[in-house]
C-alpha positions as CSV (number, residue, x, y, z in Angstrom):
1,R,-13.5,-5.6,-5.4
2,L,-17.0,-5.6,-5.4
3,P,-19.5,-4.2,-7.7
4,P,-20.2,-0.5,-7.4
5,A,-23.7,-0.5,-6.1
6,A,-22.6,-3.1,-2.8
7,A,-22.7,-1.8,0.4
8,I,-19.5,-1.3,2.3
9,P,-19.1,-4.4,4.6
10,E,-18.4,-4.7,7.6
11,W,-15.0,-7.0,7.6
12,A,-13.4,-3.9,5.7
13,Y,-13.1,-1.6,8.3
14,L,-11.3,-4.2,10.2
15,G,-7.5,-4.1,11.0
16,E,-5.6,-0.4,11.7
17,F,-5.0,-0.1,7.8
18,F,-7.8,-0.3,5.3
19,S,-8.7,2.2,2.2
20,I,-12.1,1.9,0.2
21,T,-12.1,3.4,-3.2
22,K,-15.8,3.9,-4.7
23,T,-16.5,4.7,-8.2
24,A,-18.8,3.9,-11.3
25,E,-17.2,0.6,-12.3
26,E,-16.4,-0.9,-8.6
27,L,-16.1,-0.8,-5.1
28,S,-12.6,-1.3,-4.3
29,I,-11.7,-2.3,-0.9
30,V,-7.9,-2.6,0.3
31,C,-8.0,-4.5,3.7
32,L,-6.6,-7.3,5.4
33,S,-6.9,-10.2,3.5
34,R,-7.9,-12.7,6.0
35,V,-11.4,-10.6,7.3
36,V,-11.9,-11.4,2.9
37,P,-14.6,-14.1,2.7
38,E,-13.8,-16.6,-0.6
39,S,-16.9,-15.2,-2.6
40,V,-14.9,-12.3,-3.0
41,E,-12.5,-11.3,-5.6
42,K,-9.3,-10.4,-4.2
43,D,-5.5,-10.5,-5.0
44,S,-3.3,-11.8,-1.4
45,G,0.4,-11.2,-0.3
46,W,1.4,-7.1,-0.3
47,K,2.6,-5.7,2.5
48,V,2.5,-1.0,2.8
49,L,5.5,1.2,2.0
50,K,4.3,4.4,4.3
51,I,5.9,7.3,3.2
52,E,7.6,9.2,6.1
53,G,5.6,12.5,7.8
54,L,3.3,14.2,6.5
55,L,3.5,15.6,2.9
56,N,2.7,19.0,2.2
57,F,0.8,19.3,-1.1
58,N,3.3,21.9,-2.6
59,L,5.9,18.9,-2.6
60,V,6.2,17.3,-5.6
61,G,7.4,14.1,-7.4
62,I,7.8,12.3,-4.6
63,L,5.7,9.7,-5.4
64,A,6.9,9.6,-8.9
65,Q,10.5,9.4,-7.4
66,V,10.2,6.5,-5.0
67,S,7.6,4.9,-7.8
68,A,9.9,5.0,-10.3
69,V,13.1,3.2,-8.9
70,L,10.8,0.8,-8.1
71,A,9.6,0.3,-11.7
72,E,13.5,-0.2,-13.3
73,S,13.9,-2.7,-11.1
74,E,10.8,-4.4,-12.3
75,V,8.8,-3.9,-8.7
76,S,5.6,-3.4,-9.4
77,I,3.6,-1.1,-7.0
78,F,0.1,-0.4,-6.4
79,A,-0.5,3.4,-4.8
80,I,-2.5,4.4,-2.2
81,S,-2.8,8.5,-1.1
82,T,-4.1,10.3,1.6
83,Y,-4.2,13.2,2.8
84,N,-1.2,13.3,5.0
85,T,0.9,11.2,2.4
86,D,1.1,8.4,0.0
87,Y,1.2,4.3,1.0
88,I,3.0,1.9,-2.0
89,L,1.5,-1.9,-1.5
90,V,4.3,-4.2,-2.8
91,K,3.5,-8.0,-3.7
92,N,5.3,-10.4,-0.8
93,R,7.4,-12.0,-3.2
94,D,9.2,-8.2,-4.5
95,F,9.6,-6.6,-0.6
96,D,13.1,-7.7,0.1
97,V,14.1,-6.4,-3.1
98,A,11.9,-3.0,-3.2
99,V,14.4,-2.9,0.5
100,V,16.8,-3.2,-0.9
101,V,16.3,-0.6,-4.0
102,L,14.7,1.8,-2.0
103,R,17.8,2.0,0.1
104,K,20.6,1.8,-3.0
105,D,18.5,5.0,-4.2
106,G,19.4,6.9,-0.9
107,H,16.2,6.2,1.2
108,E,15.8,5.0,4.5
109,V,14.0,2.4,5.2
110,V,12.5,1.5,9.1
111,Q,10.5,-1.8,10.1
112,E,8.1,-1.6,12.3
113,Y,5.9,-4.3,13.0
114,S,1.8,-3.6,12.1
115,R,-1.0,-5.5,11.4
116,C,-2.1,-4.2,7.7
117,V,-2.9,-6.0,4.5
118,E,-1.8,-9.4,5.3
119,D,-1.5,-11.7,9.0
120,E,2.0,-10.4,10.2
121,P,3.1,-7.7,7.4
122,K,5.6,-5.2,8.2
123,K,5.0,-1.6,7.9
124,I,7.4,-0.2,5.9
125,R,8.6,3.8,6.1
126,C,10.2,4.9,3.5
127,K,11.9,8.4,3.9
128,T,12.8,10.7,0.8
129,N,15.8,12.6,0.8
């Protein structure tokens, strides 16, 4: 998290998963935590859930459905939406619970190695019914 007038730093672009959002209140950067300088306010310890496939804008409620299932099990999320799909960030401590809960709800969770938000996280694809 940086001040709204801050320039986007080069370290924000490192890694294969990053998101940059600028508002009147802040410059919010989601990226590899290990590249963020100690002087910058950050919240480390996240893994990524990726909704499988391209999401048509006519599809309604997919993110709401997945986030509701996780909320029922008291798993907090940080959601990021792109043109193609949605990503749900889950704290490392809640990750195993999130996978179990999603599978119980009928979602297919497939794990594959990827460098995303942490040093060696797993990128998860969450496929809705």
